[in-house]
N, CA, C and O atoms as a DFTB+ gen file, in Angstrom:
760 C
 N C O
     1  1     -20.134      32.633      16.502
     2  2     -19.916      32.438      17.912
     3  2     -19.202      31.110      18.130
     4  3     -19.675      30.070      17.671
     5  1     -18.085      31.135      18.817
     6  2     -17.297      29.929      19.091
     7  2     -17.818      29.204      20.310
     8  3     -18.227      29.816      21.297
     9  1     -17.796      27.882      20.220
    10  2     -18.183      27.067      21.368
    11  2     -16.956      26.289      21.815
    12  3     -16.341      25.573      21.026
    13  1     -16.613      26.432      23.063
    14  2     -15.494      25.670      23.606
    15  2     -15.973      24.274      23.974
    16  3     -16.976      24.103      24.666
    17  1     -15.242      23.294      23.500
    18  2     -15.601      21.908      23.782
    19  2     -14.842      21.419      25.004
    20  3     -13.687      21.780      25.232
    21  1     -15.516      20.596      25.774
    22  2     -14.794      19.986      26.885
    23  2     -14.022      18.789      26.355
    24  3     -14.143      18.420      25.187
    25  1     -13.236      18.197      27.222
    26  2     -12.365      17.085      26.805
    27  2     -13.172      15.925      26.244
    28  3     -12.776      15.325      25.244
    29  1     -14.284      15.603      26.863
    30  2     -15.114      14.477      26.432
    31  2     -15.681      14.725      25.029
    32  3     -15.689      13.819      24.195
    33  1     -16.154      15.947      24.767
    34  2     -16.702      16.280      23.455
    35  2     -15.615      16.262      22.382
    36  3     -15.848      15.802      21.265
    37  1     -14.437      16.760      22.721
    38  2     -13.313      16.751      21.776
    39  2     -12.929      15.332      21.406
    40  3     -12.721      15.031      20.231
    41  1     -12.830      14.452      22.406
    42  2     -12.499      13.047      22.140
    43  2     -13.573      12.371      21.313
    44  3     -13.263      11.553      20.447
    45  1     -14.825      12.697      21.564
    46  2     -15.918      12.105      20.787
    47  2     -15.812      12.506      19.320
    48  3     -16.043      11.684      18.433
    49  1     -15.465      13.764      19.062
    50  2     -15.301      14.234      17.679
    51  2     -14.137      13.511      17.007
    52  3     -14.252      13.074      15.862
    53  1     -13.021      13.383      17.715
    54  2     -11.851      12.693      17.163
    55  2     -12.188      11.238      16.859
    56  3     -11.839      10.728      15.794
    57  1     -12.867      10.565      17.794
    58  2     -13.229       9.157      17.575
    59  2     -14.200       9.008      16.399
    60  3     -14.120       8.035      15.649
    61  1     -15.113       9.963      16.238
    62  2     -16.046       9.864      15.112
    63  2     -15.312      10.085      13.786
    64  3     -15.655       9.463      12.781
    65  1     -14.296      10.975      13.778
    66  2     -13.498      11.177      12.567
    67  2     -12.733       9.908      12.213
    68  3     -12.684       9.513      11.048
    69  1     -12.136       9.270      13.214
    70  2     -11.394       8.026      12.972
    71  2     -12.338       6.952      12.472
    72  3     -12.010       6.221      11.537
    73  1     -13.517       6.848      13.088
    74  2     -14.490       5.835      12.655
    75  2     -14.927       6.093      11.216
    76  3     -15.054       5.155      10.429
    77  1     -15.161       7.371      10.862
    78  2     -15.537       7.705       9.488
    79  2     -14.440       7.366       8.504
    80  3     -14.706       6.842       7.423
    81  1     -13.208       7.664       8.878
    82  2     -12.072       7.355       8.013
    83  2     -11.890       5.849       7.894
    84  3     -11.609       5.342       6.808
    85  1     -12.048       5.126       9.010
    86  2     -11.937       3.661       8.943
    87  2     -12.994       3.085       8.024
    88  3     -12.718       2.185       7.230
    89  1     -14.207       3.609       8.133
    90  2     -15.289       3.130       7.274
    91  2     -14.950       3.405       5.812
    92  3     -15.140       2.542       4.955
    93  1     -14.447       4.607       5.529
    94  2     -14.040       4.928       4.159
    95  2     -12.898       4.023       3.710
    96  3     -12.883       3.563       2.568
    97  1     -11.935       3.765       4.607
    98  2     -10.808       2.918       4.232
    99  2     -11.262       1.487       4.011
   100  3     -10.742       0.792       3.138
   101  1     -12.243       1.042       4.810
   102  2     -12.770      -0.309       4.606
   103  2     -13.281      -0.437       3.179
   104  3     -13.038      -1.441       2.508
   105  1     -13.989       0.587       2.724
   106  2     -14.463       0.581       1.339
   107  2     -13.283       0.647       0.370
   108  3     -13.342       0.094      -0.729
   109  1     -12.217       1.322       0.782
   110  2     -11.038       1.463      -0.078
   111  2     -10.063       0.305       0.067
   112  3      -9.009       0.303      -0.570
   113  1     -10.397      -0.679       0.893
   114  2      -9.517      -1.842       1.012
   115  2      -9.338      -2.519      -0.337
   116  3      -8.403      -3.296      -0.535
   117  1     -10.240      -2.219      -1.260
   118  2     -10.118      -2.762      -2.606
   119  2      -8.782      -2.355      -3.234
   120  3      -8.217      -3.107      -4.029
   121  1      -8.272      -1.164      -2.878
   122  2      -6.997      -0.719      -3.449
   123  2      -5.831      -1.531      -2.886
   124  3      -4.914      -1.896      -3.621
   125  1      -5.868      -1.815      -1.572
   126  2      -4.830      -2.676      -0.988
   127  2      -4.853      -4.035      -1.684
   128  3      -3.805      -4.590      -2.014
   129  1      -6.039      -4.560      -1.900
   130  2      -6.157      -5.884      -2.511
   131  2      -5.798      -5.865      -3.994
   132  3      -5.104      -6.759      -4.477
   133  1      -6.261      -4.863      -4.705
   134  2      -5.938      -4.756      -6.136
   135  2      -4.427      -4.653      -6.342
   136  3      -3.843      -5.426      -7.100
   137  1      -3.799      -3.688      -5.658
   138  2      -2.363      -3.499      -5.833
   139  2      -1.582      -4.647      -5.209
   140  3      -0.557      -5.066      -5.747
   141  1      -2.057      -5.155      -4.082
   142  2      -1.360      -6.272      -3.440
   143  2      -1.306      -7.500      -4.329
   144  3      -0.239      -8.071      -4.555
   145  1      -2.459      -7.898      -4.829
   146  2      -2.487      -9.098      -5.677
   147  2      -1.757      -8.871      -6.998
   148  3      -1.125      -9.790      -7.519
   149  1      -1.836      -7.657      -7.545
   150  2      -1.140      -7.365      -8.809
   151  2       0.379      -7.440      -8.620
   152  3       1.084      -8.053      -9.422
   153  1       0.872      -6.808      -7.547
   154  2       2.324      -6.837      -7.298
   155  2       2.778      -8.252      -6.949
   156  3       3.824      -8.699      -7.420
   157  1       2.006      -8.956      -6.131
   158  2       2.369     -10.334      -5.771
   159  2       2.456     -11.209      -7.019
   160  3       3.440     -11.922      -7.215
   161  1       1.431     -11.153      -7.857
   162  2       1.430     -11.972      -9.076
   163  2       2.572     -11.573     -10.014
   164  3       3.202     -12.434     -10.628
   165  1       2.836     -10.275     -10.123
   166  2       3.911      -9.808     -11.008
   167  2       5.277     -10.244     -10.508
   168  3       6.117     -10.686     -11.292
   169  1       5.503     -10.122      -9.201
   170  2       6.796     -10.526      -8.633
   171  2       7.017     -12.028      -8.815
   172  3       8.105     -12.459      -9.196
   173  1       5.985     -12.814      -8.542
   174  2       6.127     -14.270      -8.700
   175  2       6.273     -14.671     -10.164
   176  3       7.043     -15.577     -10.486
   177  1       5.537     -14.001     -11.056
   178  2       5.672     -14.297     -12.488
   179  2       7.063     -13.914     -12.991
   180  3       7.667     -14.648     -13.773
   181  1       7.563     -12.777     -12.546
   182  2       8.916     -12.345     -12.929
   183  2       9.942     -13.378     -12.458
   184  3      10.830     -13.771     -13.213
   185  1       9.810     -13.809     -11.209
   186  2      10.725     -14.816     -10.653
   187  2      10.662     -16.108     -11.475
   188  3      11.691     -16.668     -11.853
   189  1       9.444     -16.566     -11.741
   190  2       9.268     -17.814     -12.500
   191  2       9.862     -17.697     -13.904
   192  3      10.526     -18.619     -14.377
   193  1       9.626     -16.577     -14.561
   194  2      10.161     -16.387     -15.911
   195  2      11.689     -16.320     -15.916
   196  3      12.325     -16.757     -16.875
   197  1      12.281     -15.775     -14.848
   198  2      13.747     -15.802     -14.734
   199  2      14.223     -17.242     -14.615
   200  3      15.201     -17.637     -15.249
   201  1      13.523     -18.026     -13.794
   202  2      13.902     -19.432     -13.620
   203  2      13.779     -20.207     -14.925
   204  3      14.541     -21.143     -15.172
   205  1      12.821     -19.819     -15.758
   206  2      12.630     -20.465     -17.066
   207  2      13.530     -19.867     -18.146
   208  3      13.449     -20.237     -19.318
   209  1      14.390     -18.933     -17.726
   210  2      15.351     -18.265     -18.606
   211  2      14.684     -17.545     -19.774
   212  3      15.206     -17.530     -20.889
   213  1      13.536     -16.954     -19.507
   214  2      12.829     -16.163     -20.501
   215  2      13.464     -14.776     -20.540
   216  3      13.533     -14.097     -19.516
   217  1      13.923     -14.358     -21.700
   218  2      14.631     -13.085     -21.799
   219  2      13.706     -11.879     -21.613
   220  3      14.183     -10.771     -21.370
   221  1      12.419     -12.079     -21.722
   222  2      11.453     -10.990     -21.543
   223  2      10.770     -11.055     -20.173
   224  3       9.638     -10.601     -20.011
   225  1      11.463     -11.616     -19.211
   226  2      10.881     -11.834     -17.883
   227  2      10.395     -10.548     -17.217
   228  3       9.431     -10.586     -16.452
   229  1      11.016      -9.449     -17.479
   230  2      10.696      -8.162     -16.857
   231  2       9.396      -7.548     -17.376
   232  3       8.850      -6.640     -16.749
   233  1       8.899      -8.033     -18.505
   234  2       7.717      -7.434     -19.129
   235  2       6.439      -7.552     -18.298
   236  3       5.462      -6.849     -18.554
   237  1       6.448      -8.439     -17.307
   238  2       5.225      -8.562     -16.492
   239  2       4.879      -7.234     -15.813
   240  3       3.703      -6.907     -15.653
   241  1       5.896      -6.475     -15.415
   242  2       5.660      -5.212     -14.703
   243  2       5.008      -4.157     -15.594
   244  3       3.965      -3.621     -15.223
   245  1       5.588      -3.837     -16.767
   246  2       4.937      -2.797     -17.579
   247  2       3.602      -3.234     -18.177
   248  3       2.866      -2.402     -18.707
   249  1       3.284      -4.506     -18.104
   250  2       1.959      -4.958     -18.552
   251  2       0.963      -4.858     -17.395
   252  3      -0.120      -4.294     -17.554
   253  1       1.321      -5.397     -16.250
   254  2       0.385      -5.481     -15.122
   255  2       0.128      -4.142     -14.434
   256  3      -1.017      -3.833     -14.104
   257  1       1.170      -3.347     -14.214
   258  2       1.006      -2.115     -13.434
   259  2       0.078      -1.088     -14.094
   260  3      -0.776      -0.526     -13.409
   261  1       0.214      -0.824     -15.398
   262  2      -0.736       0.120     -16.010
   263  2      -2.185      -0.377     -15.952
   264  3      -3.110       0.415     -15.773
   265  1      -2.376      -1.687     -16.103
   266  2      -3.738      -2.224     -16.011
   267  2      -4.325      -1.991     -14.616
   268  3      -5.486      -1.606     -14.478
   269  1      -3.512      -2.229     -13.587
   270  2      -3.971      -1.970     -12.220
   271  2      -4.208      -0.479     -12.009
   272  3      -5.148      -0.088     -11.316
   273  1      -3.359       0.352     -12.606
   274  2      -3.537       1.804     -12.505
   275  2      -4.851       2.260     -13.119
   276  3      -5.559       3.086     -12.541
   277  1      -5.175       1.727     -14.282
   278  2      -6.442       2.074     -14.952
   279  2      -7.619       1.619     -14.098
   280  3      -8.585       2.360     -13.918
   281  1      -7.537       0.400     -13.572
   282  2      -8.606      -0.091     -12.692
   283  2      -8.748       0.800     -11.468
   284  3      -9.867       1.096     -11.047
   285  1      -7.629       1.233     -10.889
   286  2      -7.663       2.114      -9.713
   287  2      -8.343       3.431     -10.022
   288  3      -9.115       3.944      -9.212
   289  1      -8.060       3.974     -11.182
   290  2      -8.673       5.250     -11.571
   291  2     -10.193       5.102     -11.654
   292  3     -10.929       5.938     -11.129
   293  1     -10.659       4.049     -12.309
   294  2     -12.103       3.850     -12.438
   295  2     -12.763       3.611     -11.081
   296  3     -13.826       4.164     -10.797
   297  1     -12.133       2.789     -10.251
   298  2     -12.681       2.519      -8.918
   299  2     -12.689       3.803      -8.086
   300  3     -13.675       4.105      -7.414
   301  1     -11.591       4.552      -8.132
   302  2     -11.493       5.798      -7.371
   303  2     -12.538       6.815      -7.790
   304  3     -13.150       7.459      -6.938
   305  1     -12.750       6.968      -9.072
   306  2     -13.768       7.918      -9.563
   307  2     -15.159       7.509      -9.107
   308  3     -15.964       8.352      -8.709
   309  1     -15.436       6.222      -9.168
   310  2     -16.747       5.733      -8.725
   311  2     -16.931       6.015      -7.240
   312  3     -17.994       6.474      -6.823
   313  1     -15.904       5.745      -6.440
   314  2     -16.009       5.970      -5.000
   315  2     -16.126       7.451      -4.672
   316  3     -16.826       7.813      -3.726
   317  1     -15.460       8.317      -5.430
   318  2     -15.581       9.763      -5.207
   319  2     -17.009      10.236      -5.432
   320  3     -17.521      11.065      -4.679
   321  1     -17.649       9.708      -6.470
   322  2     -19.040      10.088      -6.747
   323  2     -19.971       9.636      -5.624
   324  3     -20.957      10.309      -5.321
   325  1     -19.658       8.495      -5.007
   326  2     -20.522       7.932      -3.972
   327  2     -20.167       8.388      -2.560
   328  3     -20.908       8.107      -1.618
   329  1     -19.049       9.083      -2.402
   330  2     -18.571       9.464      -1.063
   331  2     -19.556      10.406      -0.385
   332  3     -20.020      11.382      -0.974
   333  1     -19.862      10.085       0.870
   334  2     -20.765      10.910       1.673
   335  2     -19.971      11.981       2.424
   336  3     -20.353      13.150       2.447
   337  1     -18.868      11.564       3.031
   338  2     -18.091      12.453       3.890
   339  2     -16.613      12.239       3.615
   340  3     -16.168      11.112       3.395
   341  1     -15.861      13.323       3.628
   342  2     -14.405      13.241       3.505
   343  2     -13.812      13.959       4.708
   344  3     -13.983      15.169       4.861
   345  1     -13.113      13.212       5.566
   346  2     -12.556      13.778       6.795
   347  2     -11.130      14.264       6.570
   348  3     -10.530      14.018       5.524
   349  1     -10.602      14.957       7.572
   350  2      -9.198      15.390       7.516
   351  2      -8.266      14.185       7.457
   352  3      -7.224      14.230       6.802
   353  1      -8.642      13.113       8.138
   354  2      -7.809      11.910       8.109
   355  2      -7.810      11.286       6.712
   356  3      -6.787      10.771       6.261
   357  1      -8.951      11.332       6.032
   358  2      -9.006      10.845       4.649
   359  2      -8.046      11.652       3.773
   360  3      -7.324      11.095       2.946
   361  1      -8.051      12.965       3.969
   362  2      -7.158      13.823       3.181
   363  2      -5.696      13.507       3.497
   364  3      -4.857      13.462       2.598
   365  1      -5.396      13.289       4.785
   366  2      -4.019      12.951       5.169
   367  2      -3.584      11.651       4.488
   368  3      -2.466      11.555       3.981
   369  1      -4.465      10.660       4.479
   370  2      -4.133       9.400       3.826
   371  2      -3.986       9.575       2.317
   372  3      -3.131       8.938       1.701
   373  1      -4.803      10.422       1.724
   374  2      -4.665      10.692       0.286
   375  2      -3.313      11.316      -0.025
   376  3      -2.674      10.966      -1.017
   377  1      -2.876      12.248       0.831
   378  2      -1.555      12.856       0.622
   379  2      -0.455      11.817       0.821
   380  3       0.514      11.792       0.063
   381  1      -0.595      10.967       1.826
   382  2       0.397       9.918       2.065
   383  2       0.544       9.037       0.829
   384  3       1.657       8.834       0.343
   385  1      -0.564       8.517       0.320
   386  2      -0.493       7.583      -0.805
   387  2      -0.197       8.295      -2.121
   388  3       0.386       7.700      -3.027
   389  1      -0.594       9.562      -2.237
   390  2      -0.195      10.346      -3.414
   391  2       1.313      10.561      -3.427
   392  3       1.965      10.385      -4.456
   393  1       1.866      10.946      -2.264
   394  2       3.317      11.105      -2.141
   395  2       4.043       9.793      -2.362
   396  3       5.099       9.760      -2.993
   397  1       3.478       8.709      -1.841
   398  2       4.036       7.376      -2.063
   399  2       4.151       7.103      -3.556
   400  3       5.181       6.617      -4.022
   401  1       3.102       7.414      -4.303
   402  2       3.093       7.157      -5.749
   403  2       4.179       7.956      -6.466
   404  3       4.840       7.443      -7.370
   405  1       4.359       9.211      -6.060
   406  2       5.394      10.042      -6.681
   407  2       6.782       9.465      -6.394
   408  3       7.599       9.330      -7.306
   409  1       7.051       9.124      -5.130
   410  2       8.369       8.578      -4.767
   411  2       8.581       7.212      -5.419
   412  3       9.699       6.882      -5.815
   413  1       7.528       6.427      -5.531
   414  2       7.615       5.134      -6.216
   415  2       8.062       5.340      -7.664
   416  3       8.946       4.635      -8.150
   417  1       7.458       6.293      -8.339
   418  2       7.825       6.590      -9.728
   419  2       9.278       7.048      -9.816
   420  3      10.009       6.632     -10.715
   421  1       9.700       7.909      -8.881
   422  2      11.088       8.395      -8.867
   423  2      12.055       7.235      -8.627
   424  3      13.102       7.159      -9.269
   425  1      11.710       6.331      -7.705
   426  2      12.574       5.175      -7.413
   427  2      12.704       4.274      -8.638
   428  3      13.782       3.751      -8.921
   429  1      11.615       4.099      -9.353
   430  2      11.662       3.267     -10.557
   431  2      12.527       3.937     -11.625
   432  3      13.285       3.263     -12.323
   433  1      12.416       5.267     -11.756
   434  2      13.304       5.985     -12.685
   435  2      14.769       5.838     -12.271
   436  3      15.641       5.645     -13.119
   437  1      15.036       5.929     -10.969
   438  2      16.409       5.802     -10.472
   439  2      16.963       4.408     -10.732
   440  3      18.175       4.234     -10.862
   441  1      16.086       3.419     -10.806
   442  2      16.552       2.048     -11.033
   443  2      17.217       1.888     -12.394
   444  3      18.025       0.982     -12.593
   445  1      16.876       2.767     -13.327
   446  2      17.514       2.723     -14.647
   447  2      19.016       2.935     -14.486
   448  3      19.812       2.296     -15.174
   449  1      19.404       3.829     -13.580
   450  2      20.821       4.106     -13.359
   451  2      21.447       3.148     -12.349
   452  3      22.556       2.654     -12.556
   453  1      20.729       2.890     -11.255
   454  2      21.318       2.133     -10.145
   455  2      20.945       0.658     -10.118
   456  3      21.558      -0.115      -9.382
   457  1      19.960       0.255     -10.896
   458  2      19.552      -1.138     -10.963
   459  2      18.489      -1.482      -9.931
   460  3      18.358      -0.826      -8.897
   461  1      17.747      -2.513     -10.237
   462  2      16.661      -2.913      -9.342
   463  2      17.159      -3.625      -8.100
   464  3      16.421      -3.730      -7.121
   465  1      18.378      -4.113      -8.111
   466  2      18.894      -4.810      -6.939
   467  2      18.934      -3.902      -5.713
   468  3      18.750      -4.370      -4.589
   469  1      19.172      -2.614      -5.919
   470  2      19.115      -1.671      -4.801
   471  2      17.721      -1.056      -4.678
   472  3      17.317      -0.633      -3.595
   473  1      16.992      -1.008      -5.789
   474  2      15.676      -0.367      -5.784
   475  2      14.626      -1.210      -5.070
   476  3      13.791      -0.657      -4.354
   477  1      14.642      -2.519      -5.239
   478  2      13.603      -3.346      -4.617
   479  2      13.576      -3.244      -3.091
   480  3      12.487      -3.142      -2.526
   481  1      14.705      -3.265      -2.401
   482  2      14.617      -3.055      -0.945
   483  2      13.995      -1.703      -0.590
   484  3      13.236      -1.602       0.374
   485  1      14.313      -0.678      -1.360
   486  2      13.726       0.647      -1.108
   487  2      12.211       0.595      -1.313
   488  3      11.456       1.139      -0.507
   489  1      11.770      -0.048      -2.374
   490  2      10.334      -0.169      -2.627
   491  2       9.645      -0.936      -1.505
   492  3       8.540      -0.582      -1.093
   493  1      10.289      -1.969      -1.018
   494  2       9.716      -2.750       0.091
   495  2       9.582      -1.866       1.330
   496  3       8.564      -1.920       2.021
   497  1      10.601      -1.055       1.614
   498  2      10.517      -0.145       2.767
   499  2       9.401       0.868       2.571
   500  3       8.727       1.248       3.528
   501  1       9.204       1.306       1.335
   502  2       8.114       2.248       1.053
   503  2       6.757       1.598       1.299
   504  3       5.863       2.227       1.865
   505  1       6.593       0.335       0.877
   506  2       5.339      -0.376       1.173
   507  2       5.101      -0.367       2.682
   508  3       3.996      -0.103       3.155
   509  1       6.171      -0.665       3.424
   510  2       6.069      -0.691       4.877
   511  2       5.708       0.657       5.464
   512  3       4.874       0.738       6.366
   513  1       6.323       1.715       4.962
   514  2       6.034       3.055       5.477
   515  2       4.569       3.428       5.244
   516  3       3.900       3.925       6.150
   517  1       4.083       3.189       4.046
   518  2       2.696       3.535       3.724
   519  2       1.697       2.814       4.609
   520  3       0.756       3.424       5.116
   521  1       1.898       1.526       4.793
   522  2       0.945       0.771       5.604
   523  2       1.127       1.054       7.095
   524  3       0.149       1.081       7.842
   525  1       2.360       1.262       7.530
   526  2       2.621       1.577       8.936
   527  2       1.932       2.894       9.323
   528  3       1.244       2.964      10.341
   529  1       2.122       3.923       8.512
   530  2       1.515       5.229       8.815
   531  2      -0.013       5.139       8.716
   532  3      -0.719       5.667       9.575
   533  1      -0.522       4.480       7.683
   534  2      -1.976       4.326       7.551
   535  2      -2.549       3.590       8.759
   536  3      -3.572       3.993       9.313
   537  1      -1.893       2.525       9.157
   538  2      -2.359       1.763      10.316
   539  2      -2.321       2.581      11.596
   540  3      -3.213       2.464      12.437
   541  1      -1.294       3.408      11.748
   542  2      -1.210       4.265      12.928
   543  2      -2.302       5.311      12.947
   544  3      -2.919       5.544      13.987
   545  1      -2.550       5.944      11.814
   546  2      -3.602       6.955      11.727
   547  2      -4.956       6.335      12.045
   548  3      -5.772       6.922      12.755
   549  1      -5.179       5.150      11.513
   550  2      -6.484       4.502      11.650
   551  2      -6.612       3.611      12.883
   552  3      -7.683       3.088      13.191
   553  1      -5.489       3.456      13.577
   554  2      -5.459       2.549      14.735
   555  2      -5.906       1.142      14.333
   556  3      -6.715       0.500      15.003
   557  1      -5.341       0.695      13.206
   558  2      -5.632      -0.645      12.687
   559  2      -4.321      -1.414      12.672
   560  3      -3.517      -1.282      11.750
   561  1      -4.117      -2.224      13.714
   562  2      -2.816      -2.856      13.936
   563  2      -2.354      -3.800      12.829
   564  3      -1.143      -3.917      12.641
   565  1      -3.231      -4.489      12.075
   566  2      -2.693      -5.319      10.989
   567  2      -1.900      -4.518       9.950
   568  3      -0.935      -5.029       9.383
   569  1      -2.297      -3.274       9.699
   570  2      -1.521      -2.436       8.784
   571  2      -0.187      -2.042       9.406
   572  3       0.841      -2.033       8.729
   573  1      -0.208      -1.714      10.701
   574  2       1.034      -1.352      11.395
   575  2       2.001      -2.528      11.357
   576  3       3.160      -2.373      10.971
   577  1       1.524      -3.705      11.758
   578  2       2.398      -4.888      11.775
   579  2       2.836      -5.286      10.375
   580  3       3.962      -5.746      10.185
   581  1       1.958      -5.113       9.394
   582  2       2.346      -5.382       8.009
   583  2       3.491      -4.488       7.577
   584  3       4.398      -4.927       6.869
   585  1       3.450      -3.228       8.004
   586  2       4.537      -2.303       7.701
   587  2       5.841      -2.725       8.342
   588  3       6.893      -2.685       7.704
   589  1       5.781      -3.128       9.595
   590  2       6.988      -3.574      10.312
   591  2       7.575      -4.822       9.644
   592  3       8.788      -4.924       9.465
   593  1       6.721      -5.751       9.285
   594  2       7.194      -6.972       8.617
   595  2       7.837      -6.623       7.270
   596  3       8.870      -7.184       6.905
   597  1       7.216      -5.690       6.534
   598  2       7.799      -5.276       5.248
   599  2       9.182      -4.680       5.456
   600  3      10.094      -4.961       4.678
   601  1       9.355      -3.868       6.483
   602  2      10.680      -3.286       6.746
   603  2      11.715      -4.376       7.002
   604  3      12.834      -4.308       6.494
   605  1      11.336      -5.383       7.796
   606  2      12.278      -6.477       8.094
   607  2      12.621      -7.251       6.830
   608  3      13.777      -7.612       6.611
   609  1      11.619      -7.504       6.004
   610  2      11.867      -8.204       4.735
   611  2      12.772      -7.365       3.840
   612  3      13.658      -7.897       3.172
   613  1      12.548      -6.049       3.828
   614  2      13.387      -5.144       3.032
   615  2      14.842      -5.167       3.481
   616  3      15.753      -5.102       2.656
   617  1      15.060      -5.261       4.795
   618  2      16.429      -5.363       5.313
   619  2      17.071      -6.654       4.824
   620  3      18.217      -6.654       4.376
   621  1      16.332      -7.752       4.911
   622  2      16.864      -9.039       4.432
   623  2      17.167      -8.983       2.935
   624  3      18.141      -9.574       2.470
   625  1      16.324      -8.267       2.184
   626  2      16.487      -8.203       0.722
   627  2      17.805      -7.562       0.306
   628  3      18.333      -7.870      -0.763
   629  1      18.340      -6.677       1.137
   630  2      19.624      -6.028       0.810
   631  2      20.713      -7.069       0.572
   632  3      21.590      -6.875      -0.269
   633  1      20.655      -8.152       1.302
   634  2      21.720      -9.156       1.284
   635  2      21.455     -10.307       0.313
   636  3      22.209     -11.279       0.274
   637  1      20.387     -10.192      -0.463
   638  2      20.011     -11.279      -1.361
   639  2      20.202     -10.884      -2.824
   640  3      20.159      -9.700      -3.158
   641  1      20.412     -11.866      -3.692
   642  2      20.501     -11.564      -5.126
   643  2      19.132     -11.146      -5.669
   644  3      18.097     -11.369      -5.041
   645  1      19.160     -10.544      -6.831
   646  2      17.962      -9.966      -7.438
   647  2      16.781     -10.934      -7.486
   648  3      15.672     -10.575      -7.090
   649  1      17.009     -12.153      -7.967
   650  2      15.892     -13.100      -8.110
   651  2      15.203     -13.338      -6.772
   652  3      13.975     -13.396      -6.704
   653  1      15.983     -13.475      -5.718
   654  2      15.396     -13.706      -4.399
   655  2      14.727     -12.450      -3.857
   656  3      13.808     -12.534      -3.043
   657  1      15.184     -11.295      -4.305
   658  2      14.507     -10.054      -3.911
   659  2      13.071     -10.025      -4.437
   660  3      12.186      -9.448      -3.805
   661  1      12.847     -10.643      -5.583
   662  2      11.484     -10.724      -6.104
   663  2      10.585     -11.495      -5.145
   664  3       9.420     -11.142      -4.961
   665  1      11.123     -12.543      -4.538
   666  2      10.362     -13.292      -3.537
   667  2      10.139     -12.437      -2.287
   668  3       9.103     -12.548      -1.632
   669  1      11.114     -11.584      -1.962
   670  2      10.950     -10.652      -0.836
   671  2       9.833      -9.653      -1.126
   672  3       9.032      -9.344      -0.243
   673  1       9.775      -9.149      -2.356
   674  2       8.692      -8.240      -2.740
   675  2       7.351      -8.945      -2.542
   676  3       6.418      -8.375      -1.976
   677  1       7.264     -10.186      -3.011
   678  2       6.017     -10.941      -2.872
   679  2       5.643     -11.125      -1.400
   680  3       4.485     -10.943      -1.025
   681  1       6.613     -11.482      -0.577
   682  2       6.333     -11.667       0.849
   683  2       5.939     -10.375       1.533
   684  3       5.004     -10.354       2.333
   685  1       6.644      -9.297       1.226
   686  2       6.341      -8.006       1.841
   687  2       4.943      -7.541       1.469
   688  3       4.210      -7.041       2.322
   689  1       4.572      -7.697       0.228
   690  2       3.259      -7.238      -0.224
   691  2       2.161      -8.114       0.371
   692  3       1.064      -7.632       0.654
   693  1       2.452      -9.389       0.561
   694  2       1.480     -10.284       1.188
   695  2       1.152      -9.800       2.602
   696  3      -0.017      -9.710       2.977
   697  1       2.195      -9.488       3.385
   698  2       1.985      -9.104       4.778
   699  2       1.586      -7.642       4.967
   700  3       0.939      -7.303       5.958
   701  1       1.962      -6.773       4.029
   702  2       1.656      -5.354       4.233
   703  2       0.401      -4.885       3.499
   704  3      -0.190      -3.880       3.895
   705  1      -0.017      -5.574       2.455
   706  2      -1.204      -5.155       1.712
   707  2      -2.316      -6.202       1.737
   708  3      -3.454      -5.899       2.097
   709  1      -1.983      -7.432       1.355
   710  2      -3.031      -8.425       1.123
   711  2      -3.686      -8.882       2.427
   712  3      -4.910      -8.836       2.554
   713  1      -2.891      -9.317       3.383
   714  2      -3.479      -9.779       4.644
   715  2      -4.235      -8.642       5.341
   716  3      -5.393      -8.831       5.710
   717  1      -3.614      -7.454       5.536
   718  2      -4.387      -6.370       6.152
   719  2      -5.606      -5.952       5.322
   720  3      -6.645      -5.604       5.882
   721  1      -5.484      -5.984       3.994
   722  2      -6.619      -5.621       3.135
   723  2      -7.807      -6.536       3.353
   724  3      -8.944      -6.072       3.444
   725  1      -7.549      -7.850       3.438
   726  2      -8.641      -8.786       3.693
   727  2      -9.193      -8.617       5.117
   728  3     -10.405      -8.680       5.325
   729  1      -8.312      -8.404       6.083
   730  2      -8.773      -8.201       7.466
   731  2      -9.590      -6.912       7.578
   732  3     -10.603      -6.874       8.276
   733  1      -9.155      -5.878       6.903
   734  2      -9.878      -4.605       6.928
   735  2     -11.253      -4.757       6.282
   736  3     -12.239      -4.209       6.775
   737  1     -11.314      -5.486       5.205
   738  2     -12.581      -5.705       4.510
   739  2     -13.571      -6.444       5.403
   740  3     -14.774      -6.193       5.339
   741  1     -13.070      -7.350       6.231
   742  2     -13.932      -8.174       7.091
   743  2     -14.176      -7.569       8.470
   744  3     -15.056      -8.030       9.197
   745  1     -13.411      -6.546       8.838
   746  2     -13.518      -5.981      10.186
   747  2     -14.901      -5.372      10.396
   748  3     -15.315      -4.505       9.626
   749  1     -15.622      -5.813      11.427
   750  2     -16.991      -5.324      11.645
   751  2     -17.060      -3.854      12.037
   752  3     -18.018      -3.165      11.688
   753  1     -16.051      -3.366      12.761
   754  2     -16.114      -1.982      13.223
   755  2     -15.051      -1.116      12.574
   756  3     -14.711      -0.052      13.093
   757  1     -14.522      -1.565      11.439
   758  2     -13.507      -0.757      10.764
   759  2     -14.172       0.367      10.022
   760  3     -13.493       1.171       9.382
């Protein structure tokens, strides 16, 4: 037997779904922080090693990223075992970040042919898209603004040489992942 909900009941259900998803995301802010700090440290280390004229400067990425990936897998599995509720919004965010990961991998493969000088601005825009959409779904403005800032940094990166693009990556990740991740972790009603 179907029950028709009035407008007030429908809004209450939607708000409870958003609150549940925000609560789940607050617990998952660890991923924003893990990936944010890993990318920030890698970009700055890569930049520093270029300045020191180290010929293996690029190695920071294939060392750091798999380690963060392994940590993410373990954290994700633990959280899945402990999860009480999974909402439609949680699933939407999982698809967003799953798709992000696939496109990120494709962009990195494309960089072999086209070079990272064009790839880094694209990656920065992707960081912005992921956080902008997540922030919109969750109605968490620091993620939305972090996404907008990342897009602006990505535009600036187009006009900069490769080494300076690494600093753009660091800045974009700071504003789109790290700052919102810490704010989300501390938000009392997130």
